[in-house]
C-alpha positions as CSV (number, residue, x, y, z in Angstrom):
1,M,78.3,84.2,102.8
2,N,78.3,85.9,99.4
3,F,82.0,85.3,98.4
4,S,83.1,84.5,94.5
5,A,84.2,80.8,93.7
6,D,87.5,82.2,93.3
7,Q,87.6,83.8,96.5
8,L,86.3,80.6,98.2
9,E,89.0,78.7,96.6
10,T,92.0,80.8,97.5
11,G,90.3,81.4,101.1
12,F,90.1,77.8,101.8
13,M,93.4,77.3,100.8
14,L,94.7,79.9,103.1
15,L,93.2,78.4,106.0
16,D,94.6,75.0,105.2
17,L,97.9,76.9,105.1
18,A,96.9,78.4,108.5
19,Q,95.9,75.1,110.1
20,K,99.2,74.0,109.2
21,F,101.3,76.7,110.5
22,A,99.1,76.0,113.6
23,A,100.3,72.6,113.7
24,E,104.0,73.5,113.8
25,I,103.3,76.0,116.3
26,E,101.2,74.5,119.0
27,P,104.1,72.4,120.2
28,M,106.4,75.2,121.2
29,A,103.6,77.5,122.9
30,G,104.4,76.2,126.4
31,R,107.9,77.2,125.9
32,F,107.5,80.8,124.4
33,D,105.0,81.3,127.3
34,Q,107.7,79.7,130.0
35,E,110.8,82.0,127.9
36,G,108.6,85.1,127.5
37,I,110.1,88.2,126.3
38,R,113.2,90.2,127.3
39,C,114.7,93.8,126.4
40,E,118.2,93.9,125.8
41,N,119.6,97.4,125.0
42,G,116.5,99.1,124.1
43,Q,115.4,96.0,121.6
44,I,112.8,93.5,122.2
45,I,113.8,90.1,122.1
46,L,111.1,87.2,121.1
47,P,111.5,83.4,122.4
48,S,113.6,81.5,119.8
49,G,111.8,80.3,116.9
50,M,108.8,82.8,117.4
51,D,110.7,85.2,114.7
52,E,111.2,82.8,112.2
53,I,107.5,81.6,112.7
54,I,105.9,85.3,112.1
55,Q,108.5,86.1,108.9
56,K,107.0,82.6,107.6
57,L,103.9,83.7,108.2
58,G,104.7,86.8,105.9
59,E,105.9,85.1,103.5
60,S,103.3,82.8,102.9
61,G,100.9,85.8,102.4
62,I,98.8,84.9,105.5
63,L,99.6,88.5,107.0
64,G,98.8,90.5,103.6
65,T,95.6,88.4,103.2
66,F,92.9,91.4,103.0
67,I,95.7,94.1,101.4
68,P,94.4,95.2,98.1
69,E,96.7,93.1,94.9
70,Q,97.8,96.5,94.1
71,Y,99.9,96.5,96.7
72,G,101.2,93.1,97.3
73,G,98.4,91.5,99.0
74,G,95.8,89.0,98.6
75,G,92.9,91.1,98.0
76,M,91.1,88.6,99.9
77,P,87.8,89.2,102.1
78,Y,88.6,90.3,105.8
79,T,86.5,87.4,107.2
80,F,89.3,84.9,106.1
81,Y,91.8,87.0,108.1
82,A,89.7,86.6,110.9
83,V,89.4,83.0,110.8
84,T,93.1,82.9,110.3
85,I,93.5,84.5,114.1
86,E,90.8,81.8,115.5
87,I,93.6,78.8,114.2
88,I,96.7,80.5,115.1
89,A,95.7,81.5,118.3
90,A,94.0,77.9,118.9
91,A,97.8,77.1,119.1
92,C,99.5,80.1,120.0
93,P,97.5,83.6,121.0
94,C,100.5,86.0,121.5
95,I,101.1,85.3,117.7
96,A,97.3,85.7,116.9
97,V,97.0,88.9,118.7
98,A,100.4,90.2,117.0
99,M,98.6,89.0,114.0
100,A,95.6,91.1,114.9
101,V,97.3,94.7,116.0
102,H,98.9,94.2,112.3
103,G,95.8,93.9,110.6
104,T,93.9,96.8,112.4
105,A,97.2,98.9,111.2
106,I,97.0,97.9,107.7
107,D,93.2,98.7,107.7
108,S,94.1,102.0,109.3
109,I,96.7,102.8,106.4
110,V,94.4,100.9,103.7
111,E,91.4,103.6,104.5
112,L,93.1,106.6,105.3
113,G,97.0,106.5,104.2
114,A,98.1,109.5,101.9
115,P,99.2,107.6,98.3
116,E,102.8,108.0,99.4
117,A,102.3,106.2,102.7
118,R,100.0,103.4,101.1
119,Q,102.9,102.4,98.4
120,K,105.7,102.7,101.1
121,Y,104.2,100.8,103.9
122,L,101.4,98.3,102.4
123,P,104.0,95.8,100.3
124,K,106.2,95.4,103.3
125,L,103.1,94.7,105.8
126,A,101.9,92.3,103.0
127,R,105.1,90.3,102.7
128,G,106.0,90.6,106.6
129,E,109.2,92.7,106.2
130,M,107.1,94.9,108.7
131,L,105.0,94.3,111.4
132,G,102.0,96.9,112.3
133,A,100.6,97.8,115.6
134,I,98.3,100.3,117.4
135,A,99.2,103.3,119.8
136,F,96.3,104.8,121.4
137,T,96.4,104.0,124.9
138,E,98.3,106.2,127.7
139,P,98.6,106.2,131.5
140,N,95.3,108.2,131.8
141,A,93.7,107.5,128.5
142,G,92.6,104.2,128.6
143,S,88.9,103.5,128.1
144,D,88.5,106.7,127.6
145,V,90.6,106.8,124.5
146,G,89.8,110.7,124.0
147,N,91.7,111.8,127.0
148,C,94.9,111.4,125.0
149,K,97.6,113.8,125.8
150,M,100.6,113.1,123.5
151,A,101.2,116.1,121.5
152,A,102.0,116.5,117.7
153,D,103.3,119.9,116.7
154,L,103.8,120.7,112.8
155,D,107.4,121.7,112.2
156,G,108.0,122.2,108.7
157,D,107.3,119.3,106.5
158,H,107.3,117.2,109.4
159,Y,105.5,116.8,113.0
160,L,107.0,116.2,116.2
161,L,105.4,114.1,118.7
162,N,105.8,114.3,122.4
163,G,104.5,112.2,125.2
164,V,104.1,108.4,126.3
165,K,101.9,105.8,125.2
166,Q,101.0,102.7,127.5
167,F,100.2,99.1,127.3
168,I,101.3,98.7,123.8
169,T,100.8,95.6,122.0
170,N,103.7,94.3,120.2
171,G,105.2,97.3,121.5
172,G,108.9,97.6,120.3
173,K,108.8,95.0,118.1
174,A,106.5,96.2,115.1
175,D,107.9,98.4,112.6
176,I,105.0,100.9,112.5
177,Y,102.5,102.2,114.7
178,I,99.1,104.0,114.4
179,V,99.5,106.5,117.0
180,L,96.7,109.1,118.3
181,A,98.0,112.8,119.0
182,A,96.8,116.3,119.5
183,T,97.7,118.6,116.9
184,D,95.3,121.1,118.5
185,R,95.0,120.9,122.3
186,A,92.5,123.8,122.5
187,K,89.9,121.8,120.9
188,G,90.3,119.1,123.0
189,K,88.7,115.5,121.6
190,K,88.4,117.7,118.6
191,G,91.9,118.6,118.0
192,L,93.2,114.9,117.8
193,S,94.9,113.3,114.8
194,A,96.1,109.6,113.7
195,F,99.4,109.1,112.3
196,V,101.8,106.0,111.0
197,V,105.2,106.4,113.5
198,E,108.1,104.2,112.5
199,R,110.2,102.7,115.4
200,K,113.2,103.7,113.8
201,A,111.8,107.1,113.2
202,P,114.3,109.8,115.3
203,G,112.8,110.3,119.1
204,F,111.2,107.1,119.3
205,G,112.1,105.0,122.3
206,I,110.7,101.9,124.3
207,G,110.1,102.6,127.9
208,K,108.7,100.1,130.5
209,V,108.2,96.5,129.4
210,E,104.9,95.2,131.3
211,E,105.5,91.5,133.4
212,K,101.5,90.3,132.7
213,L,99.4,87.3,134.0
214,G,99.2,86.3,130.6
215,I,100.2,86.3,126.6
216,H,103.8,86.4,127.9
217,A,105.6,86.0,124.4
218,S,103.7,88.9,123.5
219,P,105.4,92.2,124.4
220,T,103.4,94.7,126.2
221,T,105.6,98.3,126.4
222,E,105.5,101.9,127.0
223,L,106.2,103.9,123.9
224,V,108.3,107.4,124.8
225,L,108.4,109.5,122.1
226,E,110.6,112.8,122.4
227,N,110.6,115.1,119.4
228,C,109.7,112.2,117.6
229,L,110.2,113.1,113.7
230,V,107.0,111.8,111.6
231,P,106.7,113.4,107.9
232,K,103.7,115.1,107.3
233,E,102.5,112.5,104.6
234,N,102.1,110.2,107.6
235,L,98.9,111.8,108.8
236,L,96.2,109.7,108.4
237,G,93.1,111.2,106.8
238,M,92.1,114.9,107.6
239,P,93.6,116.8,111.0
240,G,91.4,116.6,113.9
241,K,89.4,113.4,113.0
242,G,91.8,110.9,114.8
243,L,89.6,110.1,117.4
244,S,86.9,108.9,115.0
245,Y,89.4,107.0,113.0
246,V,90.9,105.5,116.0
247,L,87.2,104.2,117.1
248,R,86.7,103.1,113.8
249,G,90.0,100.9,113.9
250,L,88.9,99.6,117.0
251,T,85.6,98.1,115.6
252,G,87.7,96.1,113.4
253,G,90.3,95.2,115.9
254,R,87.3,93.6,117.9
255,I,86.8,91.2,115.6
256,E,90.0,90.1,115.4
257,I,89.8,89.6,118.9
258,A,86.6,88.3,119.2
259,A,88.3,85.6,116.7
260,Q,91.4,85.0,119.0
261,A,89.3,84.2,122.1
262,V,87.4,81.8,120.1
263,G,90.7,80.3,119.4
264,I,91.8,80.1,123.1
265,A,88.4,78.6,124.0
266,K,88.8,75.9,121.4
267,A,92.1,74.9,122.7
268,A,91.1,74.6,126.3
269,Y,88.0,72.8,125.4
270,Q,89.9,70.5,123.1
271,K,92.4,69.6,126.1
272,A,89.1,69.4,128.5
273,L,87.2,66.7,126.1
274,K,90.6,64.7,125.7
275,Y,91.8,64.8,129.5
276,S,88.0,63.2,130.7
277,Q,87.8,60.7,128.2
278,E,91.4,59.9,129.7
279,R,91.0,60.4,133.0
280,V,89.6,57.4,135.1
281,Q,87.8,57.8,138.5
282,F,85.2,55.5,140.3
283,D,86.2,53.1,137.7
284,Q,85.2,55.1,134.3
285,P,86.2,58.0,132.5
286,I,84.6,60.9,134.3
287,S,83.2,62.2,130.4
288,N,80.8,59.6,132.0
289,F,79.6,61.4,134.3
290,Q,76.7,63.9,133.8
291,A,78.2,67.1,135.6
292,I,81.4,66.7,133.2
293,Q,79.2,66.2,130.0
294,F,76.9,69.3,130.6
295,K,80.2,71.6,131.2
296,L,81.4,69.8,127.9
297,A,78.3,70.8,126.3
298,D,78.2,74.3,127.2
299,M,81.6,74.7,126.1
300,V,81.0,74.0,122.7
301,V,77.9,75.9,122.3
302,G,79.5,79.1,123.3
303,I,82.4,78.4,121.1
304,T,80.4,78.0,118.2
305,A,77.8,80.8,119.2
306,A,80.9,83.1,119.3
307,R,82.3,81.8,116.2
308,K,79.4,82.7,114.1
309,M,79.1,86.1,115.6
310,Y,82.5,87.2,114.6
311,L,82.1,86.2,111.4
312,G,78.7,87.9,110.8
313,A,80.6,90.9,112.3
314,A,83.6,90.4,109.6
315,Y,81.2,89.7,106.9
316,L,79.3,93.1,107.8
317,K,82.6,94.5,107.1
318,D,83.4,93.1,103.7
319,Q,80.2,94.1,102.6
320,G,80.5,97.7,103.6
321,E,77.8,97.6,106.0
322,D,77.7,99.3,109.5
323,F,79.5,96.7,111.8
324,L,79.6,98.8,114.9
325,L,76.9,96.8,116.9
326,A,78.0,93.4,115.6
327,S,81.9,93.8,116.2
328,S,80.8,94.7,120.0
329,M,78.7,91.8,120.8
330,A,81.0,89.9,119.1
331,K,84.1,90.8,121.2
332,L,81.8,90.9,124.6
333,F,80.2,87.3,124.1
334,A,83.6,85.7,122.8
335,S,85.9,87.2,125.6
336,E,83.7,86.6,128.2
337,M,82.6,82.9,126.8
338,A,86.3,81.9,126.7
339,K,87.0,83.3,130.1
340,Q,84.4,80.7,131.5
341,V,85.7,77.9,128.9
342,A,89.3,78.1,130.1
343,D,88.0,78.2,133.7
344,E,85.6,75.0,133.4
345,A,88.3,73.5,131.5
346,L,90.7,73.9,134.5
347,Q,88.3,72.7,136.7
348,I,87.4,69.3,134.7
349,H,91.2,68.9,135.0
350,G,91.2,69.0,138.9
351,G,94.3,69.6,140.7
352,Y,96.1,68.6,137.4
353,G,94.8,71.7,135.9
354,Y,96.5,73.8,138.2
355,I,99.9,72.4,136.9
356,R,101.8,74.0,134.5
357,E,102.5,70.6,133.1
358,Y,98.8,69.8,131.4
359,G,99.0,73.1,129.7
360,V,95.3,74.2,130.8
361,E,96.4,77.0,133.3
362,R,98.0,78.6,130.5
363,H,94.5,79.0,128.6
364,Y,93.0,80.2,131.5
365,R,95.7,83.2,132.2
366,D,95.7,84.0,128.3
367,A,91.8,84.4,128.2
368,R,91.6,86.6,130.6
369,I,93.1,89.9,128.7
370,T,90.7,89.1,126.1
371,T,87.8,91.0,128.1
372,I,90.2,93.9,128.6
373,Y,92.0,94.8,125.7
374,E,90.4,96.6,122.4
375,G,87.5,98.0,124.8
376,T,86.4,96.0,128.0
377,S,83.5,94.3,128.3
378,E,82.1,97.2,130.3
379,I,82.9,99.4,126.9
380,Q,81.1,96.9,125.0
381,R,77.9,96.9,127.1
382,V,77.8,100.7,126.8
383,I,78.5,100.7,123.0
384,I,75.9,97.8,122.5
385,S,73.2,99.6,124.5
386,R,73.9,102.9,123.0
387,E,73.5,101.5,119.8
388,I,70.3,99.7,120.2
389,L,68.1,102.6,122.0
390,A,69.4,104.6,119.1
391,R,67.9,102.4,116.5
392,D,64.6,101.7,118.3
């Protein structure tokens, strides 16, 4: 990859720091999963110790890796941020997905934010004093995100936002959200705009807190906006261009979810490899059996291929090249791979794999969401087929 010597030196220091964080986090991940999140008096409470870890990630500079230096960030290539997500995901995918949506929010403000918004939010996002997230999904706007019904009406020097967002990752915990809303409902998809909305804004509320199969320590909530007051300068880009902005943001977000998926798969693989070498049946370790060996071989091939795919997409992004196809391919392959690797890891453990004590069942549950959020596998196939047909 065509990075400068200084970037590589700083980048490898950053990755070494992420590895140290992962070593600290990993012993707590099972407890985070069991404790989950809760909502008290409208406040989202994370498992004990998790807030402190996220704060330290901010203080370390990791959360601001690719924010320009003029706003207090590291000014590093985005690729290094994606790799830190993989590293953290192997320890705790709940923290990794918080980093992922934080990164997507940063991307949107860097590329589209007014000068006032960049100056107001980016330094705090870089230091972890604020966490970012995205809020696009609605009850009838999932894969069809353009079917957004949230309204945004201009009222003097503010917009008033009304509506409900659903399945919002880090909902109620993030401090700012990139929100899609209709500024001109008569124009349909061409009347959608994107905004930066603060959790502390008047009219902002938390609705249902979802109970999920996996990533239990990651809050997933409704956002309920009732005459939510948003300053005009928090409009991102041009009015009516919100859908294209959101789709562009999701393209970057898919790289981060691919990285998360690789991290989950790596953790499951490592548990399976270790167990297969220790578990003795028929007077020998089960790793001696070809059936197990082939499973392990397929796992490591899939993980290695998926890593190269998301790194390739991230590099294209860094170079300012079109990365839509590469991003969708990486997300599709990595997420389906993670699901398969976690399944095989559980199978290698046999009955013990089904038991919470061994931890592999958590990877099985956590991997499943990666084929759904930031665009389902089916949507990725739509994008990929459309792109390859258009290019030919």
